[in-house]
N, CA, C and O of each residue as an XYZ file, in Angstrom:
816
protein
N      72.078     11.160      1.668
C      70.704     10.655      1.762
C      69.878     11.218      0.616
O      69.897     12.427      0.385
N      69.162     10.379     -0.100
C      68.380     10.823     -1.239
C      67.166     11.610     -0.784
O      66.528     11.266      0.211
N      66.844     12.687     -1.530
C      65.653     13.456     -1.213
C      64.380     12.686     -1.536
O      63.292     13.076     -1.113
N      64.511     11.582     -2.292
C      63.342     10.806     -2.658
C      62.913      9.846     -1.557
O      61.809      9.305     -1.613
N      63.775      9.619     -0.542
C      63.435      8.708      0.540
C      62.490      9.400      1.513
O      62.737     10.535      1.919
N      61.420      8.727      1.884
C      60.458      9.338      2.801
C      61.048      9.443      4.195
O      61.578      8.471      4.732
N      60.952     10.631      4.775
C      61.380     10.869      6.139
C      60.195     11.451      6.898
O      59.572     12.402      6.426
N      59.881     10.910      8.041
C      58.803     11.453      8.853
C      59.250     11.488     10.302
O      60.058     10.658     10.717
N      58.733     12.445     11.090
C      59.073     12.468     12.512
C      58.706     11.144     13.168
O      57.739     10.490     12.778
N      59.495     10.758     14.171
C      59.263      9.488     14.856
C      57.835      9.416     15.376
O      57.195      8.367     15.302
N      57.343     10.512     15.895
C      56.014     10.532     16.497
C      54.972     11.135     15.570
O      53.931     11.594     16.041
N      55.221     11.147     14.269
C      54.321     11.807     13.336
C      52.938     11.160     13.330
O      52.797      9.963     13.080
N      51.932     11.968     13.607
C      50.538     11.544     13.488
C      49.882     12.498     12.497
O      49.769     13.695     12.763
N      49.452     11.972     11.360
C      48.913     12.805     10.286
C      47.448     12.468     10.049
O      47.043     11.308     10.119
N      46.651     13.515      9.763
C      45.217     13.338      9.522
C      44.845     14.021      8.219
O      45.308     15.124      7.925
N      43.998     13.349      7.436
C      43.433     13.929      6.225
C      41.922     14.004      6.350
O      41.282     13.048      6.788
N      41.340     15.160      5.959
C      39.892     15.368      6.039
C      39.349     15.774      4.679
O      39.734     16.810      4.136
N      38.452     14.960      4.126
C      37.735     15.308      2.904
C      36.292     15.580      3.313
O      35.490     14.658      3.457
N      35.975     16.860      3.498
C      34.713     17.254      4.106
C      33.532     17.094      3.157
O      33.609     17.413      1.971
N      32.440     16.589      3.719
C      31.194     16.416      2.980
C      30.068     16.377      3.991
O      30.230     15.815      5.075
N      28.916     16.970      3.652
C      27.794     16.910      4.579
C      27.248     15.501      4.708
O      26.796     15.113      5.785
N      27.280     14.734      3.642
C      26.719     13.383      3.690
C      27.751     12.318      4.040
O      27.431     11.358      4.741
N      28.996     12.474      3.558
C      30.008     11.421      3.733
C      31.396     12.037      3.834
O      32.083     12.166      2.820
N      31.820     12.416      5.024
C      33.146     12.991      5.224
C      34.185     11.889      5.360
O      34.042     10.983      6.181
N      35.238     11.976      4.539
C      36.324     11.019      4.634
C      37.310     11.421      5.717
O      37.716     12.581      5.788
N      37.699     10.470      6.562
C      38.650     10.709      7.655
C      39.722      9.634      7.614
O      39.417      8.441      7.589
N      40.991     10.066      7.608
C      42.102      9.116      7.688
C      43.121      9.625      8.691
O      43.523     10.787      8.639
N      43.540      8.759      9.605
C      44.622      9.047     10.549
C      45.733      8.037     10.310
O      45.500      6.828     10.296
N      46.958      8.557     10.121
C      48.119      7.689      9.935
C      49.135      7.980     11.029
O      49.510      9.131     11.256
N      49.577      6.920     11.707
C      50.600      7.030     12.743
C      51.547      5.856     12.578
O      51.238      4.742     13.002
N      52.698      6.096     11.967
C      53.615      5.008     11.660
C      52.978      4.045     10.680
O      52.546      4.453      9.602
N      52.914      2.783     11.034
C      52.281      1.789     10.168
C      50.800      1.611     10.490
O      50.109      0.836      9.828
N      50.317      2.317     11.492
C      48.904      2.205     11.872
C      48.067      3.213     11.096
O      48.475      4.360     10.913
N      46.886      2.778     10.640
C      46.007      3.679      9.912
C      44.565      3.445     10.316
O      44.124      2.303     10.442
N      43.829      4.539     10.519
C      42.396      4.482     10.787
C      41.695      5.239      9.669
O      41.947      6.427      9.471
N      40.814      4.556      8.934
C      40.105      5.162      7.809
C      38.606      4.985      8.001
O      38.120      3.868      8.173
N      37.869      6.109      7.969
C      36.429      6.068      8.202
C      35.710      7.040      7.278
O      36.314      7.948      6.706
N      34.403      6.826      7.147
C      33.525      7.799      6.510
C      32.475      8.209      7.531
O      31.718      7.368      8.018
N      32.425      9.489      7.856
C      31.434     10.016      8.804
C      30.205     10.414      8.005
O      30.240     11.386      7.251
N      29.114      9.664      8.167
C      27.919      9.872      7.359
C      26.803     10.539      8.159
O      26.623     10.261      9.344
N      26.062     11.417      7.500
C      24.879     12.038      8.101
C      23.795     12.195      7.042
O      24.071     12.225      5.843
N      22.547     12.296      7.518
C      21.413     12.595      6.649
C      20.614     13.724      7.294
O      20.511     13.781      8.519
N      20.044     14.627      6.486
C      19.360     15.807      7.039
C      18.244     15.481      8.017
O      18.044     16.219      8.981
N      17.511     14.395      7.796
C      16.333     14.102      8.630
C      16.682     13.832     10.091
O      15.801     13.869     10.951
N      17.949     13.561     10.383
C      18.354     13.270     11.764
C      18.684     14.519     12.577
O      19.076     14.415     13.739
N      18.528     15.711     11.968
C      18.897     16.954     12.653
C      17.789     17.986     12.513
O      17.051     18.003     11.528
N      17.690     18.848     13.523
C      16.654     19.880     13.510
C      16.914     20.937     12.444
O      15.981     21.491     11.864
N      18.193     21.211     12.194
C      18.541     22.238     11.202
C      19.973     22.025     10.726
O      20.675     21.140     11.217
N      20.400     22.839      9.768
C      21.739     22.706      9.181
C      22.844     22.897     10.210
O      23.848     22.186     10.183
N      22.666     23.851     11.115
C      23.723     24.130     12.087
C      23.949     22.944     13.024
O      25.089     22.639     13.375
N      22.866     22.275     13.431
C      23.019     21.091     14.276
C      23.794     20.000     13.536
O      24.605     19.288     14.127
N      23.532     19.886     12.254
C      24.242     18.882     11.448
C      25.728     19.220     11.343
O      26.581     18.341     11.467
N      26.031     20.491     11.115
C      27.426     20.923     11.015
C      28.162     20.699     12.331
O      29.294     20.213     12.336
N      27.522     21.052     13.450
C      28.130     20.845     14.758
C      28.407     19.364     15.013
O      29.445     19.006     15.570
N      27.480     18.517     14.605
C      27.646     17.079     14.806
C      28.846     16.548     14.028
O      29.666     15.811     14.575
N      28.949     16.920     12.757
C      30.067     16.445     11.937
C      31.392     16.916     12.524
O      32.341     16.141     12.640
N      31.448     18.186     12.889
C      32.677     18.739     13.466
C      33.048     18.012     14.758
O      34.212     17.676     14.974
N      32.057     17.772     15.614
C      32.327     17.091     16.880
C      32.820     15.664     16.645
O      33.718     15.192     17.342
N      32.233     14.978     15.664
C      32.662     13.612     15.350
C      34.123     13.599     14.896
O      34.882     12.703     15.267
N      34.509     14.581     14.103
C      35.889     14.647     13.627
C      36.850     14.999     14.756
O      37.927     14.413     14.864
N      36.460     15.963     15.604
C      37.340     16.371     16.695
C      37.565     15.232     17.686
O      38.637     15.131     18.284
N      36.556     14.372     17.863
C      36.725     13.221     18.760
C      37.761     12.239     18.226
O      38.389     11.512     18.994
N      37.935     12.222     16.920
C      38.843     11.261     16.297
C      40.274     11.785     16.176
O      41.194     11.012     15.909
N      40.466     13.077     16.370
C      41.793     13.673     16.218
C      42.454     13.779     17.595
O      41.946     14.488     18.464
N      43.579     13.084     17.808
C      44.242     13.127     19.123
C      44.902     14.480     19.362
O      45.209     15.212     18.420
N      45.112     14.796     20.615
C      45.722     16.078     20.969
C      47.157     16.203     20.468
O      47.636     17.312     20.231
N      47.853     15.065     20.303
C      49.247     15.123     19.884
C      49.419     14.940     18.381
O      50.490     14.548     17.918
N      48.362     15.223     17.618
C      48.463     15.131     16.156
C      49.550     16.075     15.647
O      49.690     17.192     16.145
N      50.311     15.628     14.660
C      51.418     16.427     14.123
C      50.941     17.413     13.068
O      51.322     18.583     13.091
N      50.105     16.945     12.139
C      49.650     17.792     11.044
C      48.336     17.273     10.489
O      48.102     16.066     10.424
N      47.476     18.219     10.088
C      46.208     17.897      9.445
C      46.155     18.607      8.102
O      46.583     19.756      7.987
N      45.630     17.927      7.081
C      45.365     18.568      5.795
C      43.881     18.433      5.474
O      43.306     17.348      5.564
N      43.272     19.560      5.096
C      41.841     19.629      4.800
C      41.667     20.062      3.351
O      42.292     21.024      2.903
N      40.808     19.341      2.617
C      40.550     19.781      1.239
C      39.863     21.130      1.264
O      38.942     21.346      2.052
N      40.303     22.044      0.404
C      39.750     23.391      0.354
C      38.399     23.391     -0.357
O      37.993     22.383     -0.937
N      37.710     24.527     -0.307
C      36.400     24.669     -0.926
C      36.492     24.522     -2.437
O      37.524     24.822     -3.037
N      35.412     24.060     -3.045
C      35.370     23.978     -4.500
C      34.525     25.119     -5.054
O      33.639     25.630     -4.370
N      34.800     25.515     -6.291
C      34.035     26.559     -6.965
C      32.961     25.893     -7.815
O      33.281     25.094     -8.695
N      31.688     26.210     -7.567
C      30.628     25.544     -8.325
C      30.715     25.839     -9.815
O      30.984     26.966    -10.229
N      30.480     24.797    -10.615
C      30.557     24.954    -12.065
C      29.258     25.407    -12.683
O      29.246     25.876    -13.822
N      28.151     25.277    -11.950
C      26.861     25.717    -12.480
C      25.950     26.117    -11.328
O      26.278     25.909    -10.160
N      24.791     26.700    -11.678
C      23.892     27.225    -10.656
C      23.357     26.139     -9.732
O      23.073     26.405     -8.564
N      23.216     24.911    -10.248
C      22.688     23.834     -9.425
C      23.631     23.471     -8.280
O      23.197     22.903     -7.278
N      24.919     23.796     -8.420
C      25.901     23.437     -7.401
C      26.109     24.522     -6.351
O      26.819     24.305     -5.369
N      25.503     25.676     -6.547
C      25.759     26.803     -5.641
C      25.300     26.487     -4.219
O      26.024     26.754     -3.260
N      24.107     25.923     -4.080
C      23.596     25.596     -2.751
C      24.495     24.610     -2.023
O      24.788     24.782     -0.840
N      24.931     23.572     -2.737
C      25.818     22.576     -2.135
C      27.150     23.196     -1.752
O      27.714     22.869     -0.708
N      27.657     24.099     -2.602
C      28.936     24.747     -2.326
C      28.853     25.620     -1.082
O      29.796     25.664     -0.293
N      27.737     26.313     -0.899
C      27.557     27.170      0.279
C      27.534     26.329      1.555
O      28.175     26.675      2.548
N      26.790     25.224      1.520
C      26.721     24.363      2.712
C      28.067     23.722      3.021
O      28.433     23.569      4.186
N      28.806     23.346      1.975
C      30.129     22.767      2.190
C      31.084     23.807      2.756
O      31.930     23.486      3.590
N      30.953     25.054      2.307
C      31.781     26.131      2.855
C      31.455     26.361      4.334
O      32.345     26.640      5.137
N      30.188     26.242      4.678
C      29.798     26.380      6.090
C      30.433     25.275      6.926
O      30.974     25.536      8.001
N      30.366     24.037      6.429
C      30.977     22.920      7.158
C      32.480     23.120      7.274
O      33.059     22.913      8.341
N      33.110     23.522      6.175
C      34.550     23.750      6.195
C      34.955     24.801      7.208
O      35.988     24.670      7.866
N      34.150     25.840      7.338
C      34.448     26.908      8.299
C      34.308     26.407      9.730
O      35.144     26.714     10.580
N      33.260     25.641     10.001
C      33.048     25.099     11.348
C      34.211     24.193     11.745
O      34.723     24.292     12.860
N      34.628     23.314     10.838
C      35.721     22.388     11.150
C      37.039     23.138     11.309
O      37.821     22.824     12.205
N      37.294     24.118     10.457
C      38.525     24.911     10.575
C      38.582     25.636     11.918
O      39.633     25.683     12.557
N      37.453     26.199     12.344
C      37.417     26.887     13.639
C      37.685     25.914     14.786
O      38.376     26.256     15.745
N      37.138     24.703     14.686
C      37.358     23.710     15.743
C      38.835     23.316     15.808
O      39.397     23.206     16.898
N      39.471     23.103     14.644
C      40.904     22.794     14.610
C      41.716     23.957     15.168
O      42.650     23.761     15.947
N      41.350     25.167     14.763
C      42.078     26.367     15.193
C      41.973     26.555     16.706
O      42.964     26.857     17.372
N      40.769     26.375     17.242
C      40.555     26.564     18.680
C      41.345     25.551     19.503
O      41.750     25.851     20.627
N      41.570     24.358     18.959
C      42.339     23.338     19.682
C      43.839     23.500     19.475
O      44.626     22.757     20.062
N      44.243     24.455     18.654
C      45.666     24.674     18.408
C      46.292     23.628     17.507
O      47.511     23.455     17.516
N      45.480     22.928     16.730
C      45.982     21.874     15.855
C      46.535     22.487     14.571
O      45.839     23.264     13.916
N      47.773     22.154     14.197
C      48.342     22.705     12.956
C      47.697     22.065     11.727
O      47.577     20.843     11.637
N      47.284     22.912     10.782
C      46.687     22.354      9.572
C      46.878     23.284      8.368
O      47.022     24.500      8.497
N      46.873     22.654      7.208
C      46.906     23.341      5.919
C      45.612     23.041      5.170
O      45.019     21.975      5.340
N      45.176     23.993      4.336
C      44.112     23.702      3.385
C      44.763     23.402      2.042
O      45.689     24.093      1.619
N      44.270     22.371      1.383
C      44.882     21.875      0.156
C      43.876     21.956     -0.984
O      42.746     21.489     -0.844
N      44.266     22.534     -2.092
C      43.384     22.660     -3.239
C      43.060     21.284     -3.819
O      43.920     20.403     -3.816
N      41.835     21.080     -4.318
C      41.475     19.800     -4.924
C      42.458     19.363     -6.019
O      42.768     18.178     -6.138
N      42.940     20.311     -6.808
C      43.884     19.965     -7.878
C      45.207     19.459     -7.313
O      45.879     18.643     -7.943
N      45.587     19.943     -6.115
C      46.839     19.496     -5.505
C      46.705     18.077     -4.945
O      47.673     17.318     -4.930
N      45.503     17.725     -4.486
C      45.259     16.348     -4.058
C      45.450     15.409     -5.236
O      46.115     14.380     -5.125
N      44.857     15.776     -6.368
C      44.964     14.942     -7.569
C      46.406     14.856     -8.051
O      46.872     13.780     -8.429
N      47.112     15.976     -8.040
C      48.485     15.981     -8.533
C      49.398     15.178     -7.623
O      50.281     14.470     -8.108
N      49.207     15.273     -6.322
C      50.022     14.511     -5.376
C      49.819     13.015     -5.581
O      50.760     12.232     -5.454
N      48.593     12.624     -5.899
C      48.275     11.207     -6.037
C      48.650     10.650     -7.408
O      49.157      9.532     -7.504
N      48.403     11.427     -8.476
C      48.532     10.886     -9.831
C      49.621     11.542    -10.669
O      50.012     11.011    -11.708
N      50.114     12.702    -10.220
C      51.071     13.446    -11.023
C      50.418     14.453    -11.936
O      51.104     15.235    -12.594
N      49.070     14.444    -11.985
C      48.318     15.370    -12.829
C      47.281     16.096    -11.976
O      46.719     15.524    -11.042
N      47.036     17.363    -12.309
C      46.112     18.178    -11.519
C      44.654     17.970    -11.847
O      43.786     18.468    -11.131
N      44.362     17.247    -12.909
C      42.980     16.972    -13.277
C      42.825     15.487    -13.591
O      43.622     14.903    -14.326
N      41.779     14.892    -13.016
C      41.456     13.495    -13.304
C      40.142     13.158    -12.618
O      39.771     13.818    -11.647
N      39.426     12.139    -13.104
C      38.173     11.724    -12.457
C      38.430     11.125    -11.073
O      39.524     10.643    -10.780
N      37.396     11.168    -10.233
C      37.522     10.610     -8.880
C      37.857      9.122     -8.912
O      38.556      8.622     -8.030
N      37.364      8.415     -9.922
C      37.631      6.983    -10.013
C      39.122      6.708    -10.172
O      39.622      5.681     -9.713
N      39.827      7.628    -10.824
C      41.273      7.467    -11.006
C      41.988      7.603     -9.663
O      42.960      6.895     -9.401
N      41.508      8.513     -8.814
C      42.100      8.692     -7.489
C      41.996      7.392     -6.696
O      42.971      6.953     -6.086
N      40.813      6.779     -6.706
C      40.620      5.524     -5.973
C      41.569      4.452     -6.502
O      42.165      3.708     -5.723
N      41.707      4.375     -7.819
C      42.588      3.372     -8.420
C      44.042      3.631     -8.059
O      44.774      2.702     -7.716
N      44.467      4.901     -8.134
C      45.860      5.239     -7.850
C      46.192      5.053     -6.375
O      47.312      4.667     -6.039
N      45.235      5.321     -5.490
C      45.452      5.094     -4.063
C      45.714      3.611     -3.807
O      46.580      3.254     -3.008
N      44.964      2.756     -4.488
C      45.178      1.321     -4.315
C      46.545      0.902     -4.858
O      47.253      0.115     -4.230
N      46.911      1.430     -6.023
C      48.191      1.074     -6.625
C      49.364      1.587     -5.805
O      50.361      0.885     -5.634
N      49.250      2.808     -5.297
C      50.378      3.447     -4.612
C      50.492      3.019     -3.152
O      51.598      2.817     -2.652
N      49.352      2.878     -2.460
C      49.387      2.615     -1.024
C      48.830      1.247     -0.645
O      48.928      0.840      0.513
N      48.247      0.535     -1.606
C      47.709     -0.791     -1.313
C      46.474     -0.761     -0.442
O      46.187     -1.728      0.263
N      45.728      0.353     -0.484
C      44.534      0.496      0.347
C      43.293      0.515     -0.546
O      43.221      1.284     -1.504
N      42.332     -0.325     -0.229
C      41.087     -0.405     -0.993
C      40.040      0.456     -0.290
O      39.389      0.011      0.656
N      39.888      1.689     -0.760
C      38.958      2.631     -0.127
C      37.517      2.326     -0.527
O      37.256      1.877     -1.643
N      36.588      2.571      0.390
C      35.181      2.309      0.126
C      34.563      3.346     -0.807
O      33.610      3.045     -1.526
N      35.100      4.563     -0.799
C      34.543      5.627     -1.634
C      35.606      6.682     -1.891
O      36.704      6.624     -1.339
N      35.262      7.652     -2.743
C      36.236      8.679     -3.106
C      36.542      9.613     -1.950
O      37.601     10.240     -1.932
N      35.631      9.723     -0.976
C      35.903     10.564      0.193
C      37.045      9.983      1.021
O      37.931     10.714      1.463
N      37.022      8.672      1.230
C      38.121      8.027      1.941
C      39.421      8.132      1.154
O      40.486      8.344      1.734
N      39.336      7.986     -0.163
C      40.540      8.057     -0.996
C      41.177      9.436     -0.902
O      42.391      9.550     -0.735
N      40.358     10.490     -1.009
C      40.884     11.848     -0.897
C      41.483     12.085      0.484
O      42.542     12.699      0.613
N      40.793     11.591      1.521
C      41.292     11.774      2.890
C      42.625     11.065      3.082
O      43.502     11.571      3.783
N      42.785      9.890      2.460
C      44.051      9.161      2.571
C      45.181      9.933      1.900
O      46.287     10.009      2.434
N      44.906     10.501      0.737
C      45.915     11.317      0.060
C      46.265     12.525      0.924
O      47.438     12.871      1.059
N      45.256     13.166      1.508
C      45.496     14.328      2.373
C      46.329     13.958      3.588
O      47.187     14.736      4.006
N      46.091     12.778      4.164
C      46.893     12.334      5.313
C      48.346     12.139      4.905
O      49.253     12.471      5.667
N      48.573     11.609      3.719
C      49.943     11.438      3.243
C      50.602     12.782      2.929
O      51.801     12.950      3.149
N      49.835     13.725      2.423
C      50.372     15.078      2.232
C      50.767     15.666      3.578
O      51.820     16.291      3.703
N      49.919     15.466      4.590
C      50.212     15.989      5.935
C      51.500     15.394      6.481
O      52.276     16.098      7.127
N      51.744     14.102      6.234
C      52.968     13.449      6.714
C      54.200     14.047      6.040
O      55.211     14.298      6.695
N      54.113     14.272      4.742
C      55.253     14.833      4.024
C      55.519     16.266      4.490
O      56.671     16.651      4.689
N      54.465     17.048      4.663
C      54.631     18.420      5.139
C      55.247     18.430      6.537
O      56.149     19.220      6.817
N      54.762     17.554      7.409
C      55.313     17.469      8.766
C      56.800     17.167      8.712
O      57.582     17.734      9.475
N      57.190     16.279      7.814
C      58.600     15.931      7.639
C      59.408     17.129      7.176
O      60.497     17.386      7.690
N      58.883     17.858      6.213
C      59.619     18.975      5.629
C      59.779     20.135      6.608
O      60.720     20.921      6.497
N      58.858     20.242      7.565
C      58.912     21.335      8.539
C      59.691     20.975      9.799
O      60.026     21.850     10.597
N      59.981     19.678      9.979
C      60.627     19.221     11.208
C      61.985     18.595     10.878
O      62.025     17.552     10.225
N      63.095     19.199     11.309
C      64.413     18.651     11.002
C      64.724     17.343     11.726
O      65.598     16.594     11.290
N      64.026     17.057     12.817
C      64.263     15.825     13.567
C      63.426     14.707     12.976
O      62.343     14.391     13.469
N      63.946     14.114     11.910
C      63.198     13.085     11.200
C      63.986     11.792     11.175
O      65.185     11.770     11.450
N      63.301     10.730     10.845
C      63.945      9.426     10.766
C      63.387      8.665      9.577
O      62.251      8.899      9.165
N      64.178      7.754      9.023
C      63.716      6.951      7.901
C      62.667      5.954      8.360
O      62.765      5.392      9.451
N      61.668      5.740      7.526
C      60.682      4.703      7.772
C      60.653      3.789      6.554
O      61.317      4.059      5.553
N      59.896      2.727      6.640
C      59.945      1.723      5.582
C      58.785      1.823      4.602
O      58.455      0.845      3.931
N      58.160      3.000      4.512
C      57.017      3.159      3.617
C      57.425      3.243      2.149
O      56.561      3.236      1.272
N      58.705      3.321      1.870
C      59.135      3.419      0.480
C      59.646      4.799      0.154
O      60.098      5.527      1.037
N      59.577      5.162     -1.108
C      60.113      6.424     -1.580
C      59.004      7.393     -1.967
O      57.916      6.984     -2.372
N      59.295      8.678     -1.837
C      58.380      9.719     -2.267
C      58.854     10.239     -3.619
O      59.993     10.694     -3.723
N      58.027     10.188     -4.651
C      58.416     10.750     -5.947
C      58.666     12.251     -5.834
O      58.088     12.930     -4.986
N      59.536     12.750     -6.702
C      59.867     14.175     -6.652
C      58.648     15.052     -6.893
O      58.555     16.146     -6.337
N      57.699     14.581     -7.724
C      56.526     15.425     -7.997
C      55.681     15.603     -6.741
O      55.027     16.634     -6.581
N      55.683     14.608     -5.841
C      54.957     14.760     -4.587
C      55.652     15.755     -3.661
O      54.996     16.551     -2.989
N      56.975     15.705     -3.631
C      57.728     16.679     -2.835
C      57.477     18.095     -3.334
O      57.385     19.027     -2.535
N      57.367     18.263     -4.648
C      57.113     19.587     -5.216
C      55.717     20.081     -4.833
O      55.533     21.256     -4.515
N      54.746     19.184     -4.864
C      53.390     19.566     -4.459
C      53.379     19.994     -2.995
O      52.797     21.022     -2.649
N      54.023     19.203     -2.134
C      54.059     19.536     -0.708
C      54.747     20.872     -0.471
O      54.291     21.666      0.352
N      55.844     21.129     -1.185
C      56.548     22.399     -1.014
C      55.691     23.570     -1.470
O      55.710     24.636     -0.854
N      54.944     23.374     -2.543
C      54.067     24.448     -3.038
C      52.953     24.742     -2.033
O      52.566     25.894     -1.842
N      52.444     23.684     -1.394
C      51.435     23.877     -0.354
C      52.017     24.684      0.806
O      51.384     25.618      1.298
N      53.219     24.320      1.236
C      53.885     25.045      2.325
C      54.090     26.513      1.959
O      53.871     27.404      2.779
N      54.511     26.751      0.720
C      54.848     28.109      0.285
C      53.628     28.989      0.025
O      53.685     30.201      0.229
N      52.515     28.382     -0.429
C      51.434     29.201     -0.970
C      50.070     29.004     -0.326
O      49.226     29.896     -0.416
N      49.821     27.867      0.323
C      48.474     27.597      0.800
C      48.260     28.138      2.217
O      49.207     28.245      2.996
N      46.994     28.481      2.548
C      46.705     28.942      3.910
C      47.031     27.873      4.944
O      46.770     26.688      4.733
N      47.607     28.304      6.068
C      47.898     27.376      7.164
C      47.617     28.065      8.490
O      47.637     29.293      8.583
N      47.359     27.269      9.502
C      46.985     27.799     10.819
C      47.665     26.968     11.906
O      47.774     25.747     11.791
N      48.113     27.632     12.945
C      48.768     26.989     14.090
C      50.035     26.230     13.693
O      50.505     25.385     14.455
N      50.590     26.514     12.526
C      51.777     25.809     12.045
C      53.010     26.584     12.463
O      53.107     27.785     12.210
N      53.948     25.911     13.099
C      55.217     26.493     13.500
C      56.346     25.620     12.987
O      56.419     24.437     13.322
N      57.216     26.184     12.186
C      58.333     25.404     11.688
C      59.335     25.201     12.821
O      59.754     26.166     13.460
N      59.717     23.955     13.070
C      60.645     23.635     14.143
C      62.052     24.072     13.762
O      62.503     23.819     12.644
N      62.742     24.725     14.685
C      64.108     25.160     14.431
C      65.043     24.484     15.409
O      64.635     24.108     16.508
N      66.309     24.327     15.011
C      67.307     23.702     15.877
C      67.581     24.572     17.088
O      67.482     25.797     17.027
N      67.924     23.925     18.183
C      68.272     24.681     19.377
C      67.481     24.219     20.559
O      67.646     24.750     21.658
């Protein structure tokens, strides 16, 4: 059997989360079924930042089933200038709230570096967001409404590959082949990235 053929658990349910205070991308993939959404909020609808964070987290938790196999969340970004520091702090707060909610529910998840999302999708660790949207359409045939959905879709596919690599009870599906560079990215995530509630399945 070729290592390039995609293998996923029969019951694999994968979720990708591209967190944003204004437009969080959410993608759930289960076999050939896919749910793709953008969870949008505006500050004026909440009394304070914490209420907004709780709302976003609750909206995401409602969409994630209890039998989810794997979740991948984009990791925090490092601000490039002083104007981005405030946004980075608020995004880190949201990321922490969502991570705690996933952890408390016992949901297995990895955090994935932004460069790894780009590399998994395009083969390169750096590229504009517009390229991600284009490559998602070319590779998966999905026309995303925005870059948040595109990133979330890539994260969901990373979650599926990771779930496959950690679970020996896998079966062939008809989604096509996984390029070797994607397998390398997934393995690097498994080896080096933070993960929570993840247990590698063993025979027996």
